[in-house]
C-alpha positions as CSV (number, residue, x, y, z in Angstrom):
1,X,25.4,-20.8,11.2
2,X,24.7,-19.4,7.7
3,X,26.6,-21.1,4.8
4,X,27.2,-19.0,1.8
5,X,27.6,-20.5,-1.5
6,X,31.2,-20.1,-2.8
7,X,31.0,-19.9,-6.7
8,X,34.3,-18.2,-8.1
9,X,34.6,-20.1,-11.4
10,X,33.3,-19.2,-14.7
11,X,32.6,-16.0,-16.6
12,X,32.9,-12.3,-15.1
13,X,29.2,-12.0,-14.4
14,X,29.4,-15.0,-12.1
15,X,32.1,-13.3,-10.0
16,X,29.8,-10.1,-9.7
17,X,27.0,-12.3,-8.7
18,X,29.3,-13.9,-6.1
19,X,30.2,-10.6,-4.8
20,X,26.5,-9.4,-4.4
21,X,25.5,-12.7,-2.8
22,X,28.1,-12.5,-0.4
23,X,27.1,-8.9,0.5
24,X,23.6,-10.0,1.0
25,X,24.4,-12.9,3.1
26,X,26.5,-10.7,5.2
27,X,23.6,-8.4,5.6
28,X,21.2,-11.2,6.6
29,X,23.9,-12.6,9.2
30,X,24.0,-9.0,10.8
31,X,20.2,-8.6,10.8
32,X,19.5,-12.0,12.3
33,X,22.2,-11.7,15.0
34,X,20.6,-8.4,16.3
35,X,17.5,-9.8,18.1
36,X,14.4,-11.7,17.4
37,X,11.4,-10.0,15.7
38,X,9.7,-7.9,18.1
39,X,6.1,-9.5,17.5
40,X,7.6,-12.7,18.9
41,X,8.7,-11.1,22.0
42,X,5.6,-9.2,22.4
43,X,3.5,-12.4,22.1
44,X,5.7,-14.1,24.7
45,X,5.3,-11.2,27.2
46,X,1.4,-11.6,27.3
47,X,0.3,-13.4,30.5
48,X,-1.5,-16.7,29.7
49,X,-4.4,-15.8,31.8
50,X,-5.0,-12.6,29.7
51,X,-4.5,-14.5,26.5
52,X,-7.1,-17.4,27.5
53,X,-9.8,-14.9,28.6
54,X,-9.3,-12.6,25.5
55,X,-9.4,-15.5,23.2
56,X,-12.3,-17.1,24.7
57,X,-14.4,-13.8,24.5
58,X,-13.1,-13.1,21.0
59,X,-14.2,-16.6,19.9
60,X,-17.5,-16.2,21.6
61,X,-18.2,-12.9,19.9
62,X,-17.2,-13.9,16.5
63,X,-19.0,-17.3,16.8
64,X,-22.2,-15.2,17.8
65,X,-21.7,-13.0,14.7
66,X,-21.5,-16.0,12.5
67,X,-24.6,-17.4,14.0
68,X,-26.4,-14.1,13.4
69,X,-25.2,-13.8,10.0
70,X,-26.2,-17.4,9.1
71,X,-29.9,-16.7,10.5
72,X,-30.2,-13.3,8.7
73,X,-28.9,-14.5,5.5
74,X,-30.9,-17.7,5.2
75,X,-33.4,-17.5,2.5
76,X,-37.0,-16.4,3.1
77,X,-38.3,-19.5,1.4
78,X,-39.0,-22.8,3.2
79,X,-35.7,-24.7,2.3
80,X,-32.2,-23.7,1.2
81,X,-32.9,-25.6,-2.2
82,X,-35.6,-23.1,-3.2
83,X,-33.1,-20.2,-3.1
84,X,-33.1,-19.8,-6.9
85,X,-36.8,-19.0,-7.0
86,X,-36.3,-15.4,-5.9
87,X,-33.1,-13.4,-6.9
88,X,-33.2,-11.5,-3.4
89,X,-32.8,-14.7,-1.6
90,X,-29.9,-15.6,-3.9
91,X,-28.1,-12.3,-3.2
92,X,-28.8,-12.5,0.6
93,X,-27.4,-16.0,0.7
94,X,-24.3,-15.0,-1.3
95,X,-23.6,-12.1,0.8
96,X,-24.2,-13.9,3.9
97,X,-21.7,-16.7,2.8
98,X,-19.0,-14.0,2.0
99,X,-19.5,-12.2,5.3
100,X,-19.4,-15.6,7.4
101,X,-16.3,-16.5,5.4
102,X,-14.6,-13.2,6.4
103,X,-15.5,-13.6,10.1
104,X,-14.1,-17.2,10.3
105,X,-10.8,-15.9,8.6
106,X,-10.7,-13.4,11.2
107,X,-11.3,-16.0,13.9
108,X,-8.0,-17.7,13.0
109,X,-5.9,-14.5,12.8
110,X,-4.9,-13.9,16.4
111,X,-3.9,-10.7,18.0
112,X,-0.3,-9.9,17.8
113,X,0.4,-7.5,20.8
114,X,-0.7,-7.4,24.4
115,X,-2.9,-4.1,24.0
116,X,-5.1,-6.0,21.5
117,X,-5.5,-8.8,24.1
118,X,-6.5,-6.2,26.7
119,X,-8.9,-4.6,24.4
120,X,-10.5,-7.7,23.8
121,X,-10.9,-8.5,27.4
122,X,-12.3,-5.1,28.2
123,X,-14.6,-5.0,25.4
124,X,-15.4,-8.8,25.4
125,X,-17.0,-8.6,28.8
126,X,-19.6,-6.3,27.5
127,X,-19.9,-7.3,23.6
128,X,-19.7,-11.0,23.8
129,X,-22.8,-11.4,26.0
130,X,-24.8,-8.8,24.1
131,X,-23.9,-10.6,20.8
132,X,-24.7,-14.1,22.4
133,X,-28.1,-12.9,23.7
134,X,-28.8,-11.3,20.4
135,X,-28.0,-14.5,18.5
136,X,-30.2,-16.5,20.9
137,X,-33.1,-14.1,20.5
138,X,-32.9,-14.2,16.7
139,X,-32.8,-18.0,16.5
140,X,-36.0,-18.3,18.6
């Protein structure tokens, strides 16, 4: 399974290095033989239906937040190219871009445990439709 480098030739410091590398490799073998990481086991224990519903509601909510942020942070001027005319529009656009980037990054970071998936299902049925309705109302 694990192959350790066997270097015994050379100066004394090399044999000390070999001793410590053997100890490190032995510890790695012991730690990896115990059990897989708990996060892998927890994700595998989540029912597929719960995962799909939670991920759908979470994506719907975060997508609505991005739509709301894009609409609110758009410049008050006629087009995006006139954003440099007023300093407030430039700040609003920069902050909106940063918030949208932060939300999109969180969109790709999936939950790690079953409790978080359950929380998204419970809250998602309430929060996702409200956020979607709010996004539709803002865009009209």
